[in-house]
OpenMM code with the backbone's topology and positions (N, CA, C; nanometers):
from openmm import Vec3, app, unit

residues = "MET PHE ILE ALA TYR VAL VAL LEU ALA VAL LEU LEU SER VAL LEU LEU VAL VAL SER GLY ARG ALA LYS LEU VAL LYS ASP LYS ASP ILE ALA GLU THR LEU THR ARG LEU GLY VAL PRO HIS ASN TRP PHE PRO ILE LEU ALA LEU LEU GLU PHE ALA GLY ALA LEU GLY LEU LEU ALA GLY ILE VAL TYR ARG PRO LEU GLY ILE ALA ALA SER ILE GLY VAL VAL LEU TYR PHE VAL GLY ALA VAL VAL SER HIS LEU ARG VAL LYS ASP VAL LYS GLY ALA PRO VAL PRO THR VAL LEU VAL LEU VAL SER ALA ALA PRO LEU VAL LEU GLY LEU ALA THR HIS".split()
positions = [
    Vec3(-1.0095, -1.6333, 0.2222),
    Vec3(-0.9053, -1.5207, 0.2021),
    Vec3(-0.9749, -1.4154, 0.1238),
    Vec3(-1.0810, -1.4466, 0.0477),
    Vec3(-1.1617, -1.3416, -0.0259),
    Vec3(-1.2178, -1.2478, 0.0729),
    Vec3(-1.2757, -1.3082, 0.1841),
    Vec3(-1.3479, -1.2303, 0.2838),
    Vec3(-1.2469, -1.1300, 0.3501),
    Vec3(-1.1211, -1.1782, 0.3829),
    Vec3(-1.0272, -1.0994, 0.4367),
    Vec3(-0.9896, -0.9839, 0.3466),
    Vec3(-0.9721, -0.9963, 0.2274),
    Vec3(-0.9492, -0.9139, 0.1271),
    Vec3(-1.0454, -0.8053, 0.1242),
    Vec3(-1.1735, -0.8319, 0.1204),
    Vec3(-1.2923, -0.7418, 0.1122),
    Vec3(-1.2946, -0.6592, 0.2510),
    Vec3(-1.2674, -0.7270, 0.3595),
    Vec3(-1.2647, -0.6411, 0.4855),
    Vec3(-1.1505, -0.5460, 0.4868),
    Vec3(-1.0397, -0.5916, 0.4556),
    Vec3(-0.9150, -0.4978, 0.4619),
    Vec3(-0.9405, -0.3938, 0.3422),
    Vec3(-0.9890, -0.4313, 0.2311),
    Vec3(-1.0037, -0.3221, 0.1298),
    Vec3(-1.1041, -0.2120, 0.1808),
    Vec3(-1.2187, -0.2543, 0.2412),
    Vec3(-1.3084, -0.1585, 0.2889),
    Vec3(-1.2474, -0.0710, 0.3977),
    Vec3(-1.1913, -0.1346, 0.4910),
    Vec3(-1.1365, -0.0466, 0.6059),
    Vec3(-1.0255, 0.0328, 0.5464),
    Vec3(-0.9304, -0.0061, 0.4605),
    Vec3(-0.8302, 0.0755, 0.4232),
    Vec3(-0.8984, 0.1835, 0.3327),
    Vec3(-0.9925, 0.1598, 0.2633),
    Vec3(-1.0667, 0.2591, 0.1777),
    Vec3(-1.1230, 0.3759, 0.2641),
    Vec3(-1.1817, 0.3289, 0.3683),
    Vec3(-1.2470, 0.4312, 0.4583),
    Vec3(-1.1270, 0.5184, 0.5220),
    Vec3(-1.0118, 0.4570, 0.5535),
    Vec3(-0.9092, 0.5275, 0.6116),
    Vec3(-0.8446, 0.6327, 0.5108),
    Vec3(-0.8431, 0.5848, 0.3790),
    Vec3(-0.7838, 0.6748, 0.2713),
    Vec3(-0.8730, 0.7909, 0.2489),
    Vec3(-1.0128, 0.7740, 0.2602),
    Vec3(-1.1138, 0.8755, 0.2427),
    Vec3(-1.1056, 0.9751, 0.3577),
    Vec3(-1.0978, 0.9327, 0.4716),
    Vec3(-1.0954, 1.0233, 0.5881),
    Vec3(-0.9612, 1.1089, 0.5823),
    Vec3(-0.8521, 1.0317, 0.5376),
    Vec3(-0.7260, 1.1078, 0.5267),
    Vec3(-0.7237, 1.2107, 0.4178),
    Vec3(-0.7938, 1.1639, 0.2995),
    Vec3(-0.7935, 1.2662, 0.1867),
    Vec3(-0.8876, 1.3728, 0.2295),
    Vec3(-0.9912, 1.3552, 0.2882),
    Vec3(-1.0842, 1.4635, 0.3246),
    Vec3(-1.0069, 1.5595, 0.4059),
    Vec3(-0.9218, 1.5126, 0.5057),
    Vec3(-0.8506, 1.6014, 0.5906),
    Vec3(-0.7543, 1.6907, 0.5225),
    Vec3(-0.7006, 1.6430, 0.4134),
    Vec3(-0.6205, 1.7250, 0.3356),
    Vec3(-0.6937, 1.8292, 0.2654),
    Vec3(-0.8126, 1.7908, 0.2004),
    Vec3(-0.8884, 1.8881, 0.1249),
    Vec3(-0.9336, 1.9874, 0.2079),
    Vec3(-0.9773, 1.9704, 0.3284),
    Vec3(-1.0190, 2.0739, 0.4254),
    Vec3(-0.9124, 2.1374, 0.5030),
    Vec3(-0.7786, 2.0902, 0.4832),
    Vec3(-0.6626, 2.1481, 0.5299),
    Vec3(-0.6735, 2.1375, 0.6887),
    Vec3(-0.7128, 2.0155, 0.7399),
    Vec3(-0.7267, 2.0016, 0.8865),
    Vec3(-0.5867, 2.0527, 0.9491),
    Vec3(-0.6124, 2.1230, 1.0634),
    Vec3(-0.4931, 2.1960, 1.1277),
    Vec3(-0.3701, 2.1027, 1.1502),
    Vec3(-0.3940, 1.9826, 1.2128),
    Vec3(-0.2933, 1.8905, 1.2397),
    Vec3(-0.2312, 1.8296, 1.1140),
    Vec3(-0.2949, 1.8025, 1.0101),
    Vec3(-0.2467, 1.7406, 0.8952),
    Vec3(-0.1681, 1.8533, 0.8130),
    Vec3(-0.2227, 1.9669, 0.8145),
    Vec3(-0.1555, 2.0858, 0.7373),
    Vec3(-0.0219, 2.1234, 0.8001),
    Vec3(-0.0217, 2.1135, 0.9418),
    Vec3(0.1103, 2.1484, 1.0078),
    Vec3(0.2061, 2.0300, 0.9798),
    Vec3(0.1592, 1.9172, 0.9830),
    Vec3(0.2633, 1.7960, 0.9555),
    Vec3(0.3133, 1.7946, 0.8136),
    Vec3(0.2232, 1.8213, 0.7113),
    Vec3(0.2720, 1.8262, 0.5715),
    Vec3(0.3617, 1.9553, 0.5443),
    Vec3(0.3237, 2.0635, 0.6060),
    Vec3(0.4019, 2.1837, 0.6018),
    Vec3(0.5519, 2.1496, 0.6641),
    Vec3(0.5477, 2.0975, 0.7659),
    Vec3(0.6784, 2.0582, 0.8288),
    Vec3(0.7658, 1.9674, 0.7450),
    Vec3(0.6947, 1.8745, 0.6769),
    Vec3(0.7693, 1.7889, 0.5842),
    Vec3(0.8101, 1.8596, 0.4507),
    Vec3(0.7659, 1.9835, 0.4362),
    Vec3(0.8078, 2.0527, 0.3116),
    Vec3(0.7089, 2.0364, 0.1935),
    Vec3(0.5833, 1.9902, 0.2242),
    Vec3(0.4808, 1.9673, 0.1176),
    Vec3(0.4055, 2.0951, 0.0957),
    Vec3(0.4122, 2.1601, -0.0348),
    Vec3(0.3501, 2.2809, -0.0653),
    Vec3(0.1955, 2.2634, -0.0389),
    Vec3(0.1210, 2.3684, 0.0023),
    Vec3(-0.0141, 2.3531, 0.0150),
    Vec3(-0.0927, 2.3166, -0.1056),
    Vec3(-0.0316, 2.3660, -0.2318),
    Vec3(-0.1124, 2.3345, -0.3525),
    Vec3(-0.1000, 2.1890, -0.3821),
    Vec3(-0.0154, 2.1036, -0.3059),
    Vec3(-0.0261, 1.9682, -0.3253),
    Vec3(-0.1319, 1.8934, -0.2482),
    Vec3(-0.1882, 1.9607, -0.1536),
    Vec3(-0.2876, 1.8841, -0.0662),
    Vec3(-0.3990, 1.8199, -0.1542),
    Vec3(-0.4597, 1.8881, -0.2442),
    Vec3(-0.5623, 1.8369, -0.3267),
    Vec3(-0.5122, 1.7121, -0.4074),
    Vec3(-0.3969, 1.7196, -0.4556),
    Vec3(-0.3357, 1.6121, -0.5479),
    Vec3(-0.3220, 1.4945, -0.4596),
    Vec3(-0.2647, 1.5164, -0.3358),
    Vec3(-0.2439, 1.3957, -0.2423),
    Vec3(-0.3832, 1.3407, -0.2016),
    Vec3(-0.4853, 1.4307, -0.1852),
    Vec3(-0.6097, 1.3769, -0.1546),
    Vec3(-0.6734, 1.2927, -0.2725),
    Vec3(-0.6597, 1.3432, -0.3885),
    Vec3(-0.7080, 1.2814, -0.5011),
    Vec3(-0.6321, 1.1303, -0.5128),
    Vec3(-0.5191, 1.1352, -0.4965),
    Vec3(-0.4435, 0.9982, -0.4916),
    Vec3(-0.4971, 0.9000, -0.3856),
    Vec3(-0.5365, 0.9589, -0.2744),
    Vec3(-0.5919, 0.8789, -0.1727),
    Vec3(-0.7354, 0.8192, -0.2046),
    Vec3(-0.8065, 0.9225, -0.2717),
    Vec3(-0.9406, 0.8746, -0.3237),
    Vec3(-0.9333, 0.7768, -0.4198),
    Vec3(-0.8488, 0.7861, -0.5108),
    Vec3(-0.8298, 0.6939, -0.6240),
    Vec3(-0.7794, 0.5687, -0.5636),
    Vec3(-0.6979, 0.5583, -0.4791),
    Vec3(-0.6628, 0.4332, -0.4024),
    Vec3(-0.7736, 0.3668, -0.3494),
    Vec3(-0.8615, 0.4349, -0.2837),
    Vec3(-0.9831, 0.3802, -0.2176),
    Vec3(-1.0688, 0.3296, -0.3157),
    Vec3(-1.1005, 0.4064, -0.4115),
    Vec3(-1.1864, 0.3562, -0.5256),
    Vec3(-1.1320, 0.2298, -0.5859),
    Vec3(-1.0036, 0.2318, -0.6154),
    Vec3(-0.9391, 0.1094, -0.6763),
    Vec3(-0.9435, -0.0098, -0.5956),
    Vec3(-0.9345, 0.0020, -0.4586),
    Vec3(-0.9396, -0.1121, -0.3688),
    Vec3(-1.0796, -0.1680, -0.3691),
    Vec3(-1.1788, -0.0734, -0.3635),
    Vec3(-1.3119, -0.1250, -0.3649),
    Vec3(-1.3467, -0.1888, -0.4987),
    Vec3(-1.3142, -0.1312, -0.6083),
    Vec3(-1.3262, -0.1941, -0.7383),
    Vec3(-1.2593, -0.3214, -0.7555),
    Vec3(-1.1525, -0.3462, -0.6752),
    Vec3(-1.0757, -0.4723, -0.6838),
    Vec3(-1.1551, -0.5895, -0.6180),
    Vec3(-1.2619, -0.5607, -0.5460),
    Vec3(-1.3430, -0.6585, -0.4947),
    Vec3(-1.4220, -0.7431, -0.6022),
    Vec3(-1.4511, -0.6553, -0.7181),
    Vec3(-1.5198, -0.7170, -0.8207),
    Vec3(-1.4282, -0.7638, -0.9351),
    Vec3(-1.3107, -0.6774, -0.9615),
    Vec3(-1.2114, -0.7000, -1.0656),
    Vec3(-1.0797, -0.6956, -0.9987),
    Vec3(-1.0307, -0.7977, -0.9545),
    Vec3(-0.9029, -0.8154, -0.8853),
    Vec3(-0.7897, -0.7478, -0.9287),
    Vec3(-0.7639, -0.7475, -1.0564),
    Vec3(-0.6395, -0.6727, -1.1119),
    Vec3(-0.6358, -0.5332, -1.0922),
    Vec3(-0.7586, -0.4718, -1.0779),
    Vec3(-0.7625, -0.3208, -1.0487),
    Vec3(-0.7307, -0.3069, -0.8911),
    Vec3(-0.7779, -0.4032, -0.8137),
    Vec3(-0.7525, -0.3918, -0.6720),
    Vec3(-0.6057, -0.4005, -0.6418),
    Vec3(-0.5364, -0.4959, -0.7187),
    Vec3(-0.3913, -0.5326, -0.6984),
    Vec3(-0.3192, -0.3965, -0.7402),
    Vec3(-0.3573, -0.3409, -0.8529),
    Vec3(-0.2898, -0.2083, -0.9113),
    Vec3(-0.3086, -0.0924, -0.7978),
    Vec3(-0.4299, -0.0934, -0.7458),
    Vec3(-0.4570, 0.0070, -0.6506),
    Vec3(-0.3802, -0.0188, -0.5206),
    Vec3(-0.3533, -0.1395, -0.4764),
    Vec3(-0.2876, -0.1652, -0.3620),
    Vec3(-0.1400, -0.1400, -0.3754),
    Vec3(-0.0914, -0.1522, -0.4992),
    Vec3(0.0536, -0.1169, -0.5219),
    Vec3(0.0707, 0.0293, -0.5120),
    Vec3(-0.0344, 0.1018, -0.5658),
    Vec3(-0.0191, 0.2579, -0.5659),
    Vec3(-0.0363, 0.2949, -0.4176),
    Vec3(-0.1157, 0.2330, -0.3399),
    Vec3(-0.1298, 0.2888, -0.1971),
    Vec3(-0.0025, 0.2526, -0.1185),
    Vec3(0.0610, 0.1276, -0.1462),
    Vec3(0.1831, 0.1010, -0.0811),
    Vec3(0.2849, 0.2061, -0.1178),
    Vec3(0.2977, 0.2463, -0.2473),
    Vec3(0.3919, 0.3331, -0.2811),
    Vec3(0.3611, 0.4770, -0.2325),
    Vec3(0.2465, 0.5109, -0.2110),
    Vec3(0.2038, 0.6311, -0.1573),
    Vec3(0.2610, 0.6512, -0.0213),
    Vec3(0.2269, 0.5411, 0.0672),
    Vec3(0.2709, 0.5371, 0.2029),
    Vec3(0.4287, 0.5263, 0.2090),
    Vec3(0.4943, 0.4568, 0.1317),
    Vec3(0.6396, 0.4602, 0.1219),
    Vec3(0.6973, 0.5884, 0.1027),
    Vec3(0.6270, 0.6640, 0.0182),
    Vec3(0.6565, 0.8144, 0.0015),
    Vec3(0.6502, 0.8834, 0.1177),
    Vec3(0.5411, 0.8632, 0.2018),
    Vec3(0.5225, 0.9322, 0.3253),
    Vec3(0.6311, 0.8986, 0.4240),
    Vec3(0.6709, 0.7769, 0.4428),
    Vec3(0.7738, 0.7262, 0.5232),
    Vec3(0.9083, 0.8104, 0.4824),
    Vec3(0.9315, 0.8064, 0.3577),
    Vec3(1.0588, 0.8802, 0.3136),
    Vec3(1.0612, 1.0307, 0.3369),
    Vec3(0.9373, 1.0863, 0.3163),
    Vec3(0.9231, 1.2297, 0.3470),
    Vec3(0.9458, 1.2529, 0.4942),
    Vec3(0.9132, 1.1743, 0.5815),
    Vec3(0.9322, 1.1929, 0.7253),
    Vec3(1.0853, 1.1792, 0.7574),
    Vec3(1.1467, 1.0744, 0.6924),
    Vec3(1.2774, 1.0549, 0.7240),
    Vec3(1.3727, 1.1569, 0.6572),
    Vec3(1.3309, 1.2040, 0.5490),
    Vec3(1.4125, 1.3114, 0.4699),
    Vec3(1.4411, 1.4287, 0.5668),
    Vec3(1.3372, 1.4664, 0.6467),
    Vec3(1.3469, 1.5817, 0.7282),
    Vec3(1.3778, 1.5435, 0.8736),
    Vec3(1.4239, 1.4103, 0.8886),
    Vec3(1.4678, 1.3626, 1.0239),
    Vec3(1.3479, 1.3607, 1.1227),
    Vec3(1.2245, 1.3460, 1.0872),
    Vec3(1.1083, 1.3444, 1.1706),
    Vec3(1.0948, 1.1946, 1.1942),
    Vec3(1.1740, 1.1481, 1.2787),
    Vec3(1.1610, 1.0068, 1.3272),
    Vec3(1.0422, 0.9665, 1.4057),
    Vec3(0.9882, 1.0634, 1.4943),
    Vec3(0.8803, 1.0504, 1.5724),
    Vec3(0.7472, 1.0428, 1.4819),
    Vec3(0.7489, 1.1037, 1.3500),
    Vec3(0.6284, 1.0973, 1.2716),
    Vec3(0.6443, 0.9767, 1.1691),
    Vec3(0.7444, 0.9109, 1.1670),
    Vec3(0.7642, 0.7945, 1.0733),
    Vec3(0.6826, 0.6687, 1.1152),
    Vec3(0.6612, 0.6387, 1.2209),
    Vec3(0.5867, 0.5108, 1.2450),
    Vec3(0.4611, 0.4904, 1.2104),
    Vec3(0.3734, 0.5986, 1.1909),
    Vec3(0.2338, 0.6072, 1.1525),
    Vec3(0.2272, 0.5530, 1.0118),
    Vec3(0.3144, 0.6278, 0.9056),
    Vec3(0.3101, 0.5928, 0.7730),
    Vec3(0.3777, 0.4501, 0.7498),
    Vec3(0.4773, 0.4030, 0.8464),
    Vec3(0.5323, 0.2838, 0.8248),
    Vec3(0.4296, 0.1661, 0.8582),
    Vec3(0.3463, 0.1842, 0.9584),
    Vec3(0.2374, 0.0938, 0.9886),
    Vec3(0.1399, 0.0790, 0.8748),
    Vec3(0.1274, 0.2054, 0.8166),
    Vec3(0.0308, 0.2140, 0.6979),
    Vec3(0.0826, 0.1435, 0.5658),
    Vec3(0.2179, 0.1354, 0.5565),
    Vec3(0.2731, 0.0738, 0.4394),
    Vec3(0.2295, -0.0797, 0.4529),
    Vec3(0.2455, -0.1288, 0.5891),
    Vec3(0.2219, -0.2792, 0.6120),
    Vec3(0.0776, -0.3005, 0.6053),
    Vec3(-0.0128, -0.2116, 0.6622),
    Vec3(-0.1653, -0.2436, 0.6436),
    Vec3(-0.2002, -0.2396, 0.5006),
    Vec3(-0.1407, -0.1441, 0.4171),
    Vec3(-0.1761, -0.1491, 0.2776),
    Vec3(-0.1108, -0.2567, 0.1900),
    Vec3(-0.0075, -0.3164, 0.2520),
    Vec3(0.0431, -0.4291, 0.1795),
    Vec3(-0.0498, -0.5513, 0.1914),
    Vec3(-0.1183, -0.5569, 0.3008),
    Vec3(-0.2116, -0.6700, 0.3220),
    Vec3(-0.3151, -0.6980, 0.2112),
    Vec3(-0.3835, -0.5915, 0.1602),
    Vec3(-0.4676, -0.6246, 0.0555),
    Vec3(-0.3999, -0.6694, -0.0748),
    Vec3(-0.2715, -0.6151, -0.0825),
    Vec3(-0.1957, -0.6670, -0.1993),
    Vec3(-0.1730, -0.8008, -0.2010),
    Vec3(-0.1280, -0.8511, -0.0892),
    Vec3(-0.0873, -0.9955, -0.0676),
    Vec3(-0.2186, -1.0814, -0.0834),
    Vec3(-0.3203, -1.0336, -0.0102),
    Vec3(-0.4467, -1.1178, -0.0263),
    Vec3(-0.4955, -1.1216, -0.1704),
    Vec3(-0.4902, -1.0048, -0.2347),
    Vec3(-0.5376, -0.9900, -0.3730),
    Vec3(-0.4689, -1.0813, -0.4676),
    Vec3(-0.3400, -1.0839, -0.4494),
    Vec3(-0.2568, -1.1883, -0.5260),
    Vec3(-0.2853, -1.3183, -0.4988),
    Vec3(-0.3082, -1.3529, -0.3644),
    Vec3(-0.3284, -1.4839, -0.3291),
    Vec3(-0.4671, -1.5448, -0.3802),
    Vec3(-0.5712, -1.4465, -0.3843),
    Vec3(-0.7011, -1.4843, -0.4364),
    Vec3(-0.7267, -1.4581, -0.5750),
    Vec3(-0.6322, -1.4252, -0.6458),
    Vec3(-0.6494, -1.3731, -0.7843),
    Vec3(-0.6721, -1.5021, -0.8833),
] * unit.nanometer
topology = app.Topology()
chain = topology.addChain("A")
for resn in residues:
    res = topology.addResidue(resn, chain)
    for name in ("N", "CA", "C"):
        topology.addAtom(name, app.Element.getBySymbol(name[0]), res)
């Protein structure tokens, strides 16, 4: 299970870094989606920072599991917030991606707790 945690933590960290970078450079598609959800442009760097912190925490959790568990909880909550943001503006078509990411980000949490 430790190897599964490491693989998931690394893959999710890469995803978070790519997503955070897209917010920092205000990628056209990401910016349009976030604007449609009512997210102010000055929040983009904050959201990116949260994603970078989650990625770093997941990777640090490989060595120090409590930090990885805390980071996993934060990443799950981040994506739950994304789902809520989509549903709040009745963007049902946009909700499946963050919903899947909630489930994907929950996997390192479960594995982290199981191997702690």
